[in-house]
N, C-alpha and C positions, 0 to 999 in steps of 0.2 A: 504493500500500500504506500502510495506517495504521500509526501507531507501535506499536499493540498487535500487529498482524500481524507487523511487523518483529521485535519483541522475542520473540514466541512462536516464530517461525521460527529466530531466533538461538539461543534456549534449546534447542529440539528438536535443532538441528544439533550443539550442544555435547554434549548427552546422547548423541547418536549417535556422536560422536567418542570419548567415554568408553567406550561399549559396544564400539567397535572395539578399543581398548586391552585391554579386559576379555577379549575373544575371543582376542586374540593371546596374552595371559598364560595363558588357559585351555588353549590348544593347547600351549604350552611345558610347562605342568604335566603334561599328558597324556603328552607325550614323555618327560619326566623319570621318570614312573612306569611306562613301558612299554618303552623301548628305549635310553635315554641311556647311553652308555659311562660307566663309573665315574669315569674321569679328567676327564670333562666337567662333573661336578656343580658344582664350585666356580665355574667361569666362568659356567655357565648360571644359577646362583643369583644371581650379580651382575646378569645380564641381566634376570632376573625382577624384581629389586629396582629397577633403573632404570626399566623400563616401568611397574611398579606405582606407583612414585613419581610418574611423569608423569601417570598416570591419577588418582592421589590429588590432585595439585596442581590439575588441571582441575576436580575436584569441589568444591574449596574456593577456587577462584580468585575474584578480584574480579569477573570477568565473570559467573561463576555467581551470586555474591551480588547483583549488579546486576539480573540477570534475575529472580531470585526476589523481590527487593524490589519491582520494578515490577509483575510479574504478579500478586503477592499483594495489591496495593492493591484496596480494596473495589470501586471502579468498574470495574476490569479483570477481577477474578475473576468478576463477574457475567456477563461476556461469553464466558467460556471453556466449552468442552465438558467432559463428565465425564472423558474420557481425560486431557486436559491438566491438569485439577484434581488427578487422582490422581497423575500424574507429578510435579507440583509438590510434593505432599504428601511423596512419597518422597524427592525431591531435598532438600527442606528438612530432613527428618529426618537424612539423610546429611550434609548441609552443616553443620548445627549440631553434630553429633557429631564429624565429622572435623576441623572447623575448630580443635578444641581440641588436636589432635595435631600437634606440629612435624613437618614433612616429613622431616627427617633421622632422627627417631626411627622414623617409619613405614618408611623405606627400610631402616634397620638391622634392623627387626623382620622385614620380608619376606625379606631375605637370610638371617637367622637361621633362620626356619621352613623355607625352601627347603633349606638345608643339613641341618637337623635331620631332615627326612623321609628323606633318604638315609642319614644316620647311624642313624636308627631301624631302617631296613631291615637294615642290617648287624648292629646290636645284636640284633635279633630273631633273625636267622639264627644268630648265635653265642651267643645267650642271655647277652649281656653288658650287664647293667644299668649298670655303671660307665661304659660308653662313651656311653650316652645321657643319663645323669643330669645332667651339667653343661649340656647343651643345654636340657633341660626346666627346670632351675633358672632359666635366663635367660628362657625363654618365660613361665613363671609370673610372674617378677618384672616383666617388661614389661607383662603384663596387669594386674597390680596398679597400675602407674603409669598405664596407659591408663584404667582404671576411675576412678581419682582425678581424672583430667583430665575424663572424661565426666560424672562426678557419679553418686552412688549412687542406685539405685532401691529404696530401703529397705535392701537388703543389697548387698554387692559382687557376689555371685553372681547376683542378680536382673538386674543390668545385662547380664551375659553371656547369661542365659536369654532376655532380651527381643530379643537380636540374631537368635536362631534361631526363636523362637516369640513374636511380638509380644504383649505383655500377660501373658506367663506369669511367675509368681513362685514362690518357694520355698513360700509358704503354700498356693497352689493345688496345686502338685505334691505336697506333703506330704498334702494332703487326698485327691486322686485315687489316689495311690500307696498310701496307707493303706487306702482302701476296697478297692483291688485286692488288696493283700497279705492282708487279713483274710479274703477269700473264696477266694483261690487256694491259700493254704497248706494248708487242710483238704482241698482237691481233690487236691493233690500227695500228701498223706499217705494219702488213700484209694487212690490209684493205686499207691502203694508197697506197700500191703497186698493188692492184688488178685492172685489166683492166675492171672489170664489175661494173662500177659506175652507180648508178641509175640516171635517168633524173628527175630533180626536178623543171624544168622551169614552169610547169603548176601549181605549188603551189603559184607562185607569180603573181596573178591577182588581180583585185579589187573585193572584196567580200562584199556585202551589210550586214550591221550590223544586220538587221532584220532577214535575212536568216541564219546568223551565230547563232543568238539567238534561232531561231526556231529549228535548228538542235541540239544545245546544250541541250535545254529543252527536246527534244525527246529522246536523249541518256540518260539523267538523269533518265527519266521515265523508260526506259528499264532496267537500273541498279537496280531499286527498290527504288530510292530516293522518299520519301514521301512528296509530295508538300502540304499536309495538315499539315505537321510538318516542313516546311521549305520554302525557296524562293531563287531565283537567282537574284542578282543585279550586278551592274557594278562598278568597282573601278580601281585605277591605278595598284595595285599589288594584284592579287587574294588571297583570304583567306577564311577560314571557321570559323564560330562562333557557338559553341554549348552552347546555354543558358540552355537547358534541352532537354531530348529526344523528347519533343513535339515542340521544336523551335530550329532548327539547320539551320542556314543561310549560303549560300555560295555566293561568288562573282567571277566575271571573268573580263577579259579585252579584248575587241574586237579590233583587228588591221585591218584596211581596206585592207591591201595588203597581209594578211596571214590568210589562212582558218583554219590552224591547231593550232595556238597558243591559241586562246580562247577555242577551243574544248578540247584540252588536259589539259588546265588549269582548265576547268570546270569538266572534268572527275577526275582529281587529287583531287580537292576540294570535289567532290562528294564522293570519297573514304573516306575522313575524315568524311564526313557527315553521310555516312552509318554506320560507327562505332558509332558515337554519337547518332544517331536516334534509334539504336537498343540495347542500354544499358538497362538492366532490369529495369522496372519501380519501382521495389522494392528498387532500389538504389537512386531514386529521393529524393532530400532533404538531402542526406548524402554527406560526403566528398569523396565518392568513385564513384560518378556519373561523370566519365570522362575517357579518355583513360589512360591506365596504364603507358605509357611513350611516349615521342615524337618519339622514334625509332619505337615502335610498331604502333603508329598512322601513321607515314610516310610509314610504310610497307604497309598499306592499301591504301593510296593515290597512292603510286608508283605501287602497284599490279594492281589496277584498271586502272590507266593511261597507263602503259606500257605493263604489262603481259596479260592484257585483251584488252585494247584500241588500242595498236599498234600491235596486233597479226594478222596473216593472217586469222585466223578463224573469227575474229571479222569483218574484212572488206569483207570477202566472203558473209556475211549477210548484212552489213550496207552500203556497197558502193553504191548500187542502190538507197538507200534512200538519200545519199549525192548528187548523180547525179540528183535526182528528185528535191531536194530543191534548188540546184544551177543549175537551168535549163540551159543546153547548155554549161556550163563551163568545164565539164569533159567528154563530149560525146566521144572524141577521145582517152581517157585514160583508159586503162584496170585496173581492180581491183588489179592485180598483180603489175603493174607499180606504182599504187598509194601506195600500201603497201610498196614497196621497197623505194619509195621517202620519205615517212614519217619516215622511219628508216635509213635514210642516216647518215653515221658517218663522221663528219667533225668538226675540231676544231672551236669553236665559242666563242663569248665573253659573251653572256647572259646565265646565269645559267638555268633559267626557260625554255629556248628554246633549251637547249643542248640535244643531243641524249643520249640514255640510256648508251652508253659505255663511252663517255668522260665526262658525267655528274659527275661521281665520282671524276674526276680530279678537277672540279670546287669546290667540297666540300673539297678536300684535301688542296687546296689553302687557303680557308677561315679558315680551321682548323689550319694550320700552322701560319697564321697571328694572329689569336686569341691567340694561345699559346704564341706567341712572345709578344703580347700586355701585357699579364698578367705575363709574365716572366720579363718584363721591358726591353726587348732588341729592341723593336720597339715603337716609339712614334706615337700618333694620327697624328701629322703633317707629318709623313713619309708615311702614308698609301697609298696615290695615287702612289707614286714611287715604294713602295714595291709591291703593287697590280699589277702594270703594269709589273714589272720585273718577277713576278711569272707566269703571263700569258704567257710571252715570253718564260720562261723556260719550263713550263708544256705543253703548247698548241701551241707554236710557233707563237703567234699572240699578238698584243698589242691594247688596247682600244684607240680610237681616242680622247675621252674626258671622263670626270668623270662620265657622265650619263651612259655610257656603261661600265664603270669600277667600281670604288670604291663606287659609289652612286647607283648602280643598285638594291640593296636589301634593304628592309625596316627593317630588323631584328635588326640592331645595334641601330637604332633610338629608339627602344623600350627597349633597354638594354638586348636583347636576346643573350648574349654571351654564347657559349656552346651548342647552338641549332643546328647549321649547321651540325655537325657530325651525327645528327639524320637522315638526309636524306640518307647518305650513309649506315648507319646502317639499315635504312628502306629498302633499296634495297636488302641488305643481308638477312634480316628477310623475305622479300617478296618472294625471290627465294626459301628459305628453306620451307616456308609455301606452296608455289606453288607445290614443289616437293611432299609434303605430300598430298595435295589436289588431285593431279593426281593419287596417290596410292589409296586414299580412294574413289575417284570419277573418275574412269577411263574414263568416257564419258564426262569429263569436256570440252575438246576441241570441241567435237561434239556439245555439248550444246551451246557453244559460237557461233559456226558456224550456229546454227539454231536461234540464238537470244534469247535463253532461259537462261538468266543470273541469274534468281531468285534462282535456286537450288544452284548456287555457292555462292550467297549472303547468303542464308539460312545456308549453311555449315559454313561460316565464323561467322555468328551470333552465332551458336551453339558452336563453338570452341573458339571464341575470344570476339566478340562484347558484348554479354550479360553480361559478367563478370565485365565490367568497370575496376576499380582499385582493384578488389578483389585479383588479382594475380600480382606478379611482372613481369617485362619483361622476366627475366630469367626463371621464372616458366611457363609463357605462351609458350615461344618457346620450352622449354623442354617437357612440357605436350602435346603440339600439334604435335611436330615433333619427339620427342623421343631423342633429343640430344641438346646440347648447341649451341650457335651461331657458324655457320660454313660458312666462306666466299666461300668455294668451290662450293656451290650450285649456287651462283651468277655467278661465273666464268664459270661453265658448261652450264648454261642457255644462257649466252651471247655468248659463243663460238659456241654453236650449232646454235643459231639464226643467227649470223652474218656470219658464215661459209656458211650457205645456201644463204643468201642475196647477199653476195659478191663472192660466188662460189670459196671459198678458197681451 
């Protein structure tokens, strides 16, 4: 074996070891969010901190630095395959960034965020902002310190955005969000004036959890979710955890008076899971075995949730199944009336329950708050007041308490600043990908109407899922659709859909 082969094998084995730690930590997090006894939180958070720090130390070790320095030498790079080169690129980016963070600071931060998620859950349940505020103060302060150590990418917030959507900046987001806002706000106003409002009264009944679960499981199966490589559990805030393509778990939250919340939450997380389950097995054990960015990841959850799950074609096939499972509860409601009801456009307080159209405004509110937090123009203590003011400005409504306001999302408790824009980017990516799908697979809508969802899943596997992180978000969207991100496709899709529903 040559020195190059020896070093490459050593490097790949080290990456595989790091991925092993990552999988263990991911499993512990899943347990913390689904079934951990309350009294176990403190100890489990310490365990997560220890394991995460060991993983962190491996990623910035002298051993890793030595492998990178050797393999990146010009004479060695030229002999490496494309997969190894991409792995090295990702490792170098992580090494250079993480090397600047002292391990003890990293461990303290991991423990803090692990504890904060459980505190957030209790604070949300009791609507007690004061309980969560000191934890968020520490999390934001720690991120300010980390950004200073990493170095600014123009602005502090750009540094955070780049972690979830490589290459994304405030300037780019301001541009695409501005274009989106200017075209969607008039559409929302026109809908508000329409006399053709859907009846939604039949959605507010009492729906048994077991029946909700049965229908959710059925739809997941129809989507092609592999239950031999995953499971569905219950939690406060739905999420997906991709440990490896053979173990991708999703959760949902059943509300007794809402038949669609759990269903669309499940389909949303199912979209994430289809991506993770269908990454090429050749990437298992590498640092490329995951979604290429949160924006592309969210494009898949939003595509399946809204562009498939909330479509007329989908319900022309599956409405009779819903009627069968919820026996007697929808007998007097037509499939058309149900379709219109689940696509009602109405200003609402809760992001995950917002309609497709106003959802983007929820994201813009969070984006502006996060920008202000890291520009230093808003303090953590100001967040409830700022949050409520922006909801009044953007949507004309105000939260009654912190639970339906500033405490509604789990993201900040885990330090996920810069993540929220991914949802709106995901909507834009999804609409652009959908446009191409219809061109390449003209029978797509007819297939959905017949309940034949697997050809659509298979097309997405071939175009996006199998590649994991081999391609950047920009490369994916350009390679699949033939152009860079273009918000017009989302505007066109939403305009056509809601012009029909509201008879504009």
